[in-house]
C-alpha positions as CSV (number, residue, x, y, z in Angstrom):
1,M,6.8,-15.0,-30.5
2,D,7.2,-16.4,-34.1
3,R,9.7,-19.3,-34.6
4,C,10.9,-17.7,-37.4
5,L,12.6,-14.7,-36.3
6,L,16.3,-15.0,-34.7
7,A,16.9,-15.6,-30.9
8,S,18.2,-12.2,-30.8
9,A,15.5,-10.9,-32.3
10,R,13.8,-8.2,-30.2
11,L,11.0,-6.0,-30.5
12,S,10.7,-2.3,-29.3
13,P,8.8,-1.7,-26.1
14,R,6.2,0.5,-28.2
15,I,5.6,-2.7,-30.4
16,L,5.6,-4.9,-27.5
17,Q,2.8,-2.5,-25.6
18,V,0.5,-2.7,-28.7
19,V,1.3,-6.9,-29.2
20,V,0.3,-7.4,-25.0
21,K,-2.3,-5.1,-25.1
22,G,-4.1,-6.5,-28.4
23,L,-3.6,-10.2,-27.1
24,L,-5.6,-9.1,-24.0
25,T,-8.4,-7.4,-25.8
26,L,-8.4,-10.7,-27.7
27,C,-8.3,-12.8,-24.5
28,E,-10.9,-10.9,-23.1
29,M,-13.3,-11.0,-25.7
30,E,-12.7,-14.7,-26.5
31,L,-13.7,-15.2,-22.8
32,R,-16.3,-13.0,-22.4
33,E,-18.1,-13.9,-25.0
34,T,-17.6,-18.2,-25.1
35,H,-19.6,-17.7,-21.7
36,R,-22.5,-15.3,-23.6
37,W,-23.1,-17.8,-26.3
38,I,-22.6,-21.3,-24.0
39,F,-24.6,-20.2,-21.0
40,G,-27.0,-17.9,-22.8
41,S,-27.7,-14.3,-21.9
42,N,-29.4,-15.1,-18.7
43,G,-27.2,-17.9,-17.3
44,S,-28.9,-20.5,-18.3
45,H,-28.3,-23.1,-21.3
46,S,-32.0,-23.9,-23.3
47,C,-32.2,-26.0,-26.3
48,S,-35.0,-25.5,-28.8
49,R,-35.4,-29.3,-29.2
50,S,-38.0,-31.1,-26.9
51,D,-35.6,-34.4,-26.7
52,C,-32.6,-32.5,-25.7
53,P,-31.4,-34.3,-22.5
54,S,-30.1,-30.4,-21.1
55,R,-34.0,-29.8,-21.2
56,D,-34.4,-32.2,-17.9
57,T,-31.1,-32.0,-16.8
58,T,-29.9,-29.2,-15.0
59,G,-27.7,-28.9,-11.8
60,P,-23.7,-29.5,-11.5
61,R,-24.0,-32.2,-14.4
62,V,-24.9,-29.6,-16.9
63,S,-22.6,-27.0,-15.7
64,K,-20.2,-29.4,-15.3
65,A,-20.8,-30.7,-18.9
66,Q,-20.7,-26.7,-20.0
67,Q,-17.7,-25.7,-18.1
68,K,-15.5,-28.7,-20.1
69,V,-17.0,-26.9,-23.1
70,V,-16.2,-23.3,-22.3
71,D,-13.0,-24.9,-21.0
72,R,-11.8,-26.5,-24.5
73,I,-13.1,-23.3,-26.4
74,A,-11.2,-20.7,-23.9
75,D,-8.2,-22.5,-22.5
76,S,-6.1,-20.1,-23.7
77,I,-3.0,-20.0,-20.9
78,R,-1.8,-23.5,-22.4
79,S,-3.2,-23.5,-26.0
80,G,-3.5,-19.8,-27.2
81,T,-6.7,-18.4,-28.5
82,K,-8.8,-20.1,-30.3
83,L,-11.5,-17.3,-31.3
84,L,-9.6,-16.9,-34.5
85,Q,-9.8,-20.4,-34.9
86,V,-12.7,-22.5,-36.8
87,L,-13.9,-24.5,-34.1
88,S,-15.2,-27.8,-34.4
89,L,-16.8,-29.0,-31.5
90,R,-18.1,-32.3,-32.2
91,E,-15.3,-34.4,-31.3
92,V,-16.1,-33.1,-27.4
93,Y,-19.9,-33.5,-27.2
94,V,-20.0,-36.7,-28.9
95,G,-19.9,-39.5,-26.0
96,D,-18.7,-37.0,-23.1
97,Y,-21.3,-34.6,-22.7
98,P,-24.4,-36.8,-23.1
99,E,-26.3,-33.8,-21.3
100,F,-26.5,-31.9,-24.6
101,C,-27.4,-32.8,-28.2
102,G,-26.3,-32.3,-31.5
103,N,-28.7,-29.3,-32.1
104,C,-26.7,-27.6,-28.4
105,V,-23.2,-28.3,-30.5
106,E,-24.3,-27.1,-33.7
107,G,-25.6,-23.6,-32.0
108,W,-22.6,-23.3,-30.0
109,E,-20.5,-23.6,-33.1
110,T,-22.8,-21.3,-35.0
111,G,-22.2,-18.8,-31.8
112,H,-18.5,-19.0,-32.1
113,A,-18.7,-18.5,-36.2
114,G,-20.0,-15.1,-35.3
115,V,-18.1,-14.3,-32.4
116,R,-15.1,-15.1,-34.4
117,K,-16.3,-13.2,-37.1
118,S,-16.3,-9.9,-35.0
119,A,-13.0,-10.9,-33.6
120,W,-11.6,-10.9,-37.3
121,A,-13.0,-7.6,-37.6
122,M,-11.3,-5.9,-34.5
123,L,-7.9,-7.0,-35.1
124,P,-6.6,-3.9,-36.9
125,D,-7.8,-1.5,-33.9
126,A,-6.4,-4.2,-31.4
127,F,-3.1,-4.5,-32.8
128,K,-3.1,-1.1,-34.6
129,L,-2.9,-2.2,-37.7
130,N,-4.5,0.7,-39.4
131,G,-2.4,3.2,-41.3
């Protein structure tokens, strides 16, 4: 778990159970909340800017672009959870996702910041760090 630990270091079953449950709680929150603020509460993206391409574009291209953003954020199998990190999506949207405008990306970053704050607040309970 930590590269500074000796290879022979072991966690007790009780501690390992707490760690695994905490990590699962964090991953579940990441997946649930990422989908909610990317796709919206009713399952559709709606940008407030009248010139946003997403207002006129629907169907598989928009879904594919949204899914790529979700994958970038919540691909925790390979890259670990990103829920606790400060996330910049600028490099994701520039040129690769013309279906969305900068306002969309800014909204996603703001949404991620809010969920990130909630995730940090729930860490002590999730990992049983409260006295």
